[in-house]
TITI-393927 format. One record per residue: y, x, z negated of N, C-alpha, C in turn. Coordinates in steps of 0.02 Angstrom, whole numbers, plus 32768, in hexadecimal, padded with zeros to 4 digits. Example, Ala and Ser with C-alpha at 12.3 -4.5 7.8 and 13.67 -1.06 7.14 Angstrom:
7EE482947E7A7F1F82677E7A7F5B82947E7A7F9082827E9E7FCB82AC7E9B800282857E76
END
This chain:
81BA78847A00819F78927A438154789E7A3F812D78787A6780E578817A6580CF78BC7A91808E78CA7A8F807379047AB3807B78FE7AFE807178C17B19807778B77B6280BE78C47B7980EF78AB7B54813578B77B67814779017B64812C79247B318138796C7B2B811979917B6680DC797D7B7980BC799D7BB380E379927BF280FF79577BFA812979497C35816779747C368186797C7BFC81C179A77BF881B079F07C0881787A077BEE81627A4B7BFB81537A557C4581337A237C6481227A287CAB81627A297CD6819279FE7CC381D279FD7CE881F67A407CE281F27A5E7CA782117A9F7C9D81F07AD47CC781AD7AD37CC981887B057CF281987AFD7D3C819B7ABE7D5281AB7AB17D9981F27AC97DAA82207ABE7D7B82657AD37D87826A7B1F7D8A82487B417D5B82497B8A7D5B82287BA77D9981F17B877DAF81CE7B9D7DEB81FC7B967E2882217B5E7E2B824E7B537E6382877B867E6382A07B967E2782D67BC87E2382BE7C0D7E3982807C1F7E2582657C607E3A825B7C627E8582437C2B7EA182387C287EE982797C2F7F0F82AD7C0E7EF682EF7C117F17830C7C587F1283037C777ED7831C7CBB7ECE82F87CEC7EFC82B57CE57F00828E7D107F2C82A37D067F7582AE7CC87F8882C37CB97FCC83067CDA7FDB83347CD77FAC83767CF57FB683717D417FBD83497D607F9083437DA97F9283227DC17FD282EC7DA07FE682C97DB6802382F47DAF8061831A7D79806483457D71809E837E7DA4809E83967DB6806283C97DE9805E83AF7E2D8072836F7E3A806483517E7A807683427E7F80C083357E4780E083207E48812583547E68815383947E5A814783C87E74817383CE7EC0817083D47EDF813383D97F29813283997F4B814A835E7F2E813C83207F4D8153831B7F4A819F832F7F1281BB832F7F0D820583617F3F822383997F48820083CB7F79821883AF7FC08218838A7FD181E3836B801381DF8339801C821883117FE9822382DE7FEC825782FD7FF8829B83317FD482AC834F7FDB82EF837A801982F58391803482BC83B3807482BF838380AB82D4834780AA82B6831280D982CB830280D0831582FF8091832B82EE808283718322809F83A083628098838E839780B483B88392810083BC8382811F8384837B816883848341817D83B08308815983AA82CD816983D382DB8160841D8304812E842E8313812084748347815084918360817E8467839081B0847F83D78198848583E881618463842B81458469846081718448844C819E841B847D81C983FA847082138407844882218439843B8266844A83F08274844E83E082B18461839A82C58469838182EB842C833F82EA8424831F830C83EB82E1832F840482CB835F83DC828C838183EC8252835283E08218836383FB81DD833A83F181CA833483A881D1836B838281C28369833B81F1833A83168232833C8328826283108309825382C7831B823F82BB8359822F8277836E81F3825C834781C282868339818882708313819B825B82CD81C8828182AE81DF8270826B8206822F826B82338228829C825B81EA82A2822D81AE82B081FA81B982D881CC818382E881A6816B82AA81968199827D81768186823E81A4815A821581E5816A82168216814181F2821B80FB8211821980F88253821B80B8827681DD808E826481A380AD82658165808982558166806E820D8180809781DF81838082819981B38047819181ED804A81B1821D801481AB82027FD481CC81DD7FDC820281BF7FA28223818C7F8081F581647FA881D181347F8B81A381577F66816A818F7F81815381B57F62811D81D07F1E813481E97F1B817182047EDC818B81CC7EA9819181927EBE81AB815A7E8F81B481407E768171813D7EA3813F81267E8E80FD81577E5E80DD81977E6A80E881CA7E3D80CD81C47DF880ED81B67DF6812E81AD7DB6815081727D908132813E7DB4811F81057D9480FF81187D7680BC81417D9A809681577D81805581817D41805F81AD7D42809081D77D07809E81AC7CCB80B0817B7CD780DD81507CA080F381267C8680B9810B7CB3809080E27C9F8057810A7C76802681487C8A801A81737C667FEB81847C208006818F7C1B8048819F7BDB806681647BAB806481287BC6806F80EC7B9C807280C77B97803080DE7BBF7FFE80BD7BC27FBD80737BD37FC480667C027FF280227C1B7FFC80247C677FF680157C7E7FBA801F7CC57FAB7FE27CEF7FBC7FDC7D007FFA7FA87D2D80117FC07D4E80527FA37D8880617FB57DAA809F7F987D8580DB7FBA7D8C81127F9F7D7781537F807DB481737F417DAE81877F1D7DE781A37F157DE081EF7F237E1782127F197E1A825A7EE87E5382697EA97E4182717E757E74827A7E6E7E8982C37E637ECA82CB7E577EE7830D7E357F2A83037E167F4783367DF87F89832F7E2E7FBD83207E277FE182E87E5A801082D07E3C805582C67E62808782DD7E5080CD82CF7E6E80E0828C7E4580E082587E5D80EB82147E7E8130820C7E65816182327E8281A4822C7ECC81A4823F7EDE817B82707F25817782857F4F8155824F7F338122822F7F57810081F97F64813181C07F31815681AC7F37818681757F6981BC81877F6381D781C27F90820D81D87FD981F681D57FE681B981EC802A819F81EC8046819781A7801E817C8179803581718134804181B28110801481E38119801D822380F8805D8245810F806C8240814F80AB825D816980E78240814580E482008135811C81DF8113812581F980CB80EE821080AD80F08223806780FA826D805A80FD8296808E810782DE8084814882EC805F817E82CB807381BE82D7805481C082BC800D81A182818003819E82647FC0817982947F91814182AE7FA9811A82DC7F808142831B7F70816683357FA2818C83727F9881C183697F6281E1832F7F61821583237F2E81F7831E7EE881B683107EE38193830D7EA2816F834F7E94817983807EBF815883C27EB8810C83BA7EB980F583907EE780AD83837EF0809C83917F39806283AE7F45804C83BC7F8A801783897F9F8016837A7FE07FE4834D7FFC7FBA8372802F7F78836B80297F4B8388805A7F20835180787F13835680B97EEB832480DB7EB2834581007E74832E80F47E3A834781177E20831181457E30831581867E1982E381B67DCF82EB81C47DB082B981E27D6982C081F47D5E82F682287D25831782257D17834C82557D0F8331829C7CFA82F382A27CF682D282E37D07828982DA7D14826783117D288221830E7CF381F882E97D0A81CD82BD7CDC81A382977CD8815C82B27CFC814E82E77CFB810B83037D3380E082E77D30809F82F67D65807182E47D50804282AC7D828027828B7D787FF682567D9A7FB5826B7D787F7D82627D977F3C826F7DC67F2E82347E067F37823F7E337F3582067E797F1F821B7EA17F1081E97EE97F0681F17F097F4881DD7F1F7F6E820E7F397FB182017F747FB081D17F9F7F7D81D57FD97F7981A97FC47F7181617F907F4A81557F797F3F81107F567F7D80F47F317FA0811E7F127FDF81087F49801280F77F7F8011811D7FB7803D810F7FD5802E80CB7FD87FEE80B87FF27FDA80767FC67FF8803F7F847FF680497F56801380187F63805D80107F68808180497F7480C980467FB880D880257FEA80B18034802B80BB8015802780B47FC98005807F7FB2800080747F697FDB80AD7F477FA480C37F657F7C80F87F467FA1813B7F467FC0814C7F7F7FE5818B7F828021818C7F54804381537F4F807C814E7F238068815C7EDB8031813D7EC5801881497E81800281927E777FE081AE7EA97FC781F27EA47FFF82257E9D803782157EBC807182417EB8809982347E7780A481F57E6A80CE81E27E3180B181F77DEE806F81F47DE8804F82047DA8802B82487DAA804482747DD4802882B77DD9804E82E67DAB803683247DA6805783577D7E808683807DAA80B183A77D8B80DB83D57DB180B084077DD680BE84117E168097843C7E41804F84227E49804883E07E45800783C17E4C7FF383BA7E967FB883A07EA07F9D83987EE37F8183527EEE7F86833C7F2C7F6682FD7F427F3C830F7F7F7EFD82FC7F7E7ED0830B7FB67EB582CA7FD37EB882C580157E9F828A80397E6B82A1806B7E34827D806E7E00828E809F7DE5824F80BF7DCD825680FD7DAF821F81227D6E8237813F7D39821181347CF78224814E7CCF81E5815C7C9481EF81797C6781B881887C2981BE815C7C13818681407BD7818681177BB38143811D7B77814481367B4C810881397B6E80CC81587B8F80D681917BAE809F81B47BF2808A81987C0D80B2816B7C4E80A3814E7C7F80DD815A7CBF80CB815F7CF480FC815C7D04810681127D00814580FB7D0E815380B47D50817880AE7D7E815A80897DBF8179807B7DC1818B80317DD281C980227DD881DE7FDD7E1D81FC7FD07E3C81E57F9B7E7E81FE7F867E77821A7F3F7E7F825B7F387E77827C7EF77EB9829B7EE27EC5829D7EA17F0182BE7E887EF282E67E497F2283107E367F1C83397DFA7F49831F7DC37F5082DC7DC27F8182BE7D957F6982B17D4E7F8982817D2F7F7F82747CE77F3D82527CD87F1E82357D0A7EDF82127CFE7EE981D17CD87EB181AF7CC97EB3816E7CA87E8581707C6B7E9C81567C327E7081557BF87E2E81327C087DF7814E7BEF7DB481367C007DAC80EB7BF37DC580D47BBC7DBD808D7BAB7DE6805E7BD47E1280787BFF7E3E804D7C277E2E804F7C727DFF807A7C867DF080827CCD7DD880417CEC7DB1801A7CC67D957FDC7CE27DCA7FA77CEF7E077FB27CD67E3C7F807CDF7E6E7F917D177E657FCA7D387E9A7FE17D667EA77FB37DA17E757F8C7DB57E7F7F5F7DEE7E947F197DD97EA27F117D987EB77ED07D7E7F027EC77D897F137E897D9B7F5A7E7A7DA87F867E8A7D6C7FBD7EAD7D787FF17EC07D477FDB7EF67D167F9F7F117D1E7F897F447CEE7FA87F887CFD7FBE7FAA7CC87FD57FEF7CCC7FB980157C907F9C804F7C9D7F8080777C677FB6808C7C377FA380967BF87FD480A87BC47FF980E87BD47FD5811B7BEC7FF6815B7BFA802481567C36801481287C658040811D7C9F808180FD7C89807E80CE7C5B80BA80AD7C4280E780DE7C1B80C981107BFC80F181427BD9811A816D7C0980FD817A7C44811F81A57C758152817D7C9E813C81427CB6816781177CDE816C80D37CBC81A780C67C9F81AF80887C7A81A9804B7CA781C280507CE481C280177D118185801A7D3F816C7FDF7D5081337FDB7D7D81177F957D7B80FE7F7D7DB480E67F387DB6809D7F317DA380767F677DAA802E7F617D9E800B7F397DD480287F377E10800B7F107E467FED7F3B7E7E7FFD7F7C7E7F7FE87FA67EB67F9D7FAA7EC17F787FB87E8B7F307FBF7E907F0E7F7B7E987F2A7F487E787F117F037E817F167EF07ECB7F4F7EFE7EE97F597EEE7F307F2A7F167F5C7F227F567F4D7EF67F817F747EAE7F667F747E967F537F3A7E517F397F357E4A7EF87F5C7E7B7ECE7F577E797E8E7F7B7E767E987FC67E9E7EC77FE07E9F7ED580277E5D7EF3803E7E447F25801A7E067F46802E7DCC7F14802E7DC87EEB7FFC7D917EBA7FF97D977E8680307DD47E7680447DDE7E48807D7DC37E6780BD7DBE7EA880C07DA37ECC80FA7D577ED680F47D397EBB80C07CF27EC580B67CE07F09809A7D117F2B807D7D067F6D80627D087F6F80177D077FAB7FFB7D0A7FB47FB27D3C7FEB7FA27D567FE87F657D81801E7F4C7D6B802C7F047D60806B7EF47D4A807F7EB27D7580B87E987D6E80C67E577D9880F87E377D6F81247E087D8081637E077D6681937DD67DA481B67DB87DA681BB7D777DE181DA7D587DD081FC7D167DF182347D0B7DEA82597CCC7E2F82647CAF7E38824E7C727E7982537C537E91829B7C527ECD82A67C6B7EEB82E87C6B7ED583157CA57EA782FE7CCE7E8E83287D057E9883097D4A7E9A82C97D4F7EA682AB7D907E7B826E7D9F7E8782537DDB7E6682147DEF7E5182197E387E1A81F87E487E0481F47E8E7DF181AC7E9F7E0F81947ED57DFD81527EF07DD2815B7F2E7D9F81317F347D7481337F6F7D7380EE7F8F7D8480EC7FCF7D8480AE7FF57D4E80B1802A7D27807C80307CF5807680647D06803A808F7D0D804680D17D1B801081007CE4801081367CC67FD681437C907FD481747CAA7FE581BA7C86801281DC7C99802582207C857FEE82517CAC7FE782837C9D7FB682B87C617FCE82DF7C2E7FA482E47BF17FB783077BFA7FB083527BE47FE283797BEB7FDD83C27BC17FA483DE7BDB7F8584127BB97F4D84327B807F68845D7B467F4884577B0D7F5B84817B187F4484C97B0A7F7084F77B117F5E853E7ACC7F5D855F7AC47F2E858D7A857F2785AF7A867F4E85F0
END
């Protein structure tokens, strides 16, 4: 067998494996769509009062669950569409977004997760309105989810996660700090690389995709913003996100 024939065989094998992976992903995503949609509409029935009345506080909590399930369904639809079209990127729907509301909603979802890990979450909102950001709120929520999940998962017992939102030089600045395990100094520059996981993180959590921070960076840069990291091994990590604020239109 010559080199050209071998290359053809290798290419056919790669194409076959790619097709099998695509079919498997298609099957899994379609299987997930039904139970996720069921969860979403169960929350909707509860909110609509179909099974009884609730206090306003209870409704707020249930509404957070509905919003989270809705985002999961929408994200799953994107995965299905991307797999069908073989175009692996997010679809962005930009509009003026109040970032404080996005952050508030995501933090509410993570209070219980943090509690089960014996970690506390604190949020410092801006002292006054900072204006709007031209953004896809669902994608910014994905970024916050990824960062908060890491801050909780790799924290210490009785650790803390602090989130703040402020305005600086025409940007909305979001900072997420934790008292966790930190990242080895020589590996900090790799944290936004696809599939990368720090050595100490792999020791604590054997499983992980290494895609969370890669995805976060990709989303933030698509918004014309930046995301940076500061970390000290054994003491904690802080992420800083800058998103350009929407400039008010001049009126004559």
